[in-house]
N, C-alpha and C positions, 0 to 999 in steps of 0.2 A: 311687623317683622319683615315686611317687603324689602326694606333696605338691606337686610342680611342676604337675601337672595340676589339682589342687584349688585351688592358690593362685597361679596365674600372674598373675591380675588384681591381687590385693593386693600381690604382689611388685613388679610393674612400677609400680603406683600409688605404693607407699611409696618405691621407689627414686627416682622423679621428684620426689615431694614432699620427700624429704630433701635431694635436690640443690638444689631451689629454696630450702628453709629454710637450707641451708648457704650458698648464694649471698647470701641476704638478710642472714644473720648476719655475713658478712665484708664485704659491700659497702655495706650500708645502715645496719645497726645500729652505734652508736658504741662498744660495749663492748670491741671488740678493739683499738681504736686504741692503748690504753696497754699492750698486751702486750709491746712493745719500747720501749726508750728511746734517745734520741739521745746520742751521745758528744759532749763539748764540743769536741773537735778533729776533727769529722767530715771536713772537707776534707783534713786532713793524713793521717788514717787511710786514707781512700779512695785518696789518692795513693800511700801506702806499699804498700797491697795491690796496686794497679795496677803500681807500679814493681817489686815483687817477683815479678810475674807468677804470683800465687797462683791456681791453677786452681780450678774449682768443686769443692766438697767440704766436709766437716765436719772442723775441726781443733781440737785440744785443746792447751793449753799450760799448764805444761810437759808435754811428751810423751816418755815413754821409748821407745826404739827397739824394745824387747822387753818381754814380760810380766815377765821376770826383772829387767829394768832398773828396775822400779818400786821395788824394795827397795834399790837401790844408794844409798849415802850422797849422792852428788852430785845424784841426782834428788830425793831426799827433801829435801835442803837447798834446792834450787831451788823445790820445791813449797811448802815452809814459808815461804820468803821472798816468794813471790808476784811478780806477780799470777798467779792461776789463772783459766782461762776457756776458752771455746770460741769459735770463729769459724766461721760458716756462710757460705760464699761460693757463690752460685748464679748460673747463667746467666740470661739474659733469659727470662722465662716464655714458654713456647709454649702460649698459651691453649687452642687446640683440643685439644692433647694432654693438658694438665692437666684440662680439663673432662671429657674422655673417661675419664681415669684416676679422677677423682672419682666419676663415674657408675658405673664398674666397681666401685670400692670399695663404694659403697652397694649395688649389685646383689649382690655376693658376701656382704656382711654381712646384708642383708635376706633373702637366700635361706637362709642358715644359720639365722637367727632363725626363718624360716618353717618350716624342717625341725624344729627343736626344739619350736616351738609346735604343729606338726602332731602330733608324738608325744605331747605333754602334753595337748592338747585335741583328741582324735580327733573329726573332723567327724561320724562316725556315732554317737558316744556321746551318750546322751540328756541327760547332765548338762552338756554343753558349752554355755556361754552367753556372752553379750557380755562380762560382767565377767571371766570366767575367761580368755578370749582376750586381753582388754585387759591384765589383770594379768600374764600370762605373757609375752606379746610386749613389753609396755611395760617390764617389769622387765629382761628380757634386753637390750632396746634401750638402756635407761639404763646398764646395766652396760657394754655395748659402747662406747657413744659418750661417756659421761661419764668413764670411767676411762682412756681411751687415752693421756693425757699426764701422769698423776699421777706416774709414776716419773721423768719428766723434772723435775718439780718437786722431788722428793725429792733427786735427785742433782745437778741443775744449776740449781736455784733459778729455774726458769722459772715465770712466772705462768700458772696453769692454771684459776683460778676461772671464767674466761670459757668455757673448753672444757667445764667441768663443767656450767655453766648451759646451754650449747648442747646438750650430751649429754642432759641431762634433757628438754629440749624435743624433741629428735629422738626419744628413746625414747617419750615420751608420744604424739607424732604417729604414730610407727610403730604403737604399741599401738592407738591409735584407728582408724587405717586398717585394720589387720588385723581388729579387732573389728567394724567396720562392713561389711567385705567378706567375712567368713568364711562358709564353707558350713556352716550349722547343720543339725542333723538335722531331717528332716521329721517332724512329729508325726502 
């Protein structure tokens, strides 16, 4: 837990900075606007979902009732015939809760990255310098934030290049904050 004592200021600073960057990426920057597309029959689809009383959750269609059902001929025929897709129905956003959970997510990931960086770039080691801290923390940050949705792209064809761009920016910002606020050895 020594890393928390050594790095509490960079951890809190990076957590706040990443939350601000995330907020700006989603609310100000235009690049996420095209992440989803509008269906041509939006009103009818919305009415159908409402009329069916589909509760909040992630749905896949066609969907087998069991794992073994995936190999049944009737499911395989349905799957081949299509359409295939997912439906994500969610409740009205609770902004204070979602903001709090977003900050918690960044606090946990930043703290974990701080721990690994602290192990790799010992504050008492004479060779620890700005670029070493920046490279280690920034690389882990990029890996953490830029790769988080790639599997969704592979399996569900979701657009993720915007998440990758954001993740690279978040990782570089994290690396910069850690490198600037790191406790370097006193010569």
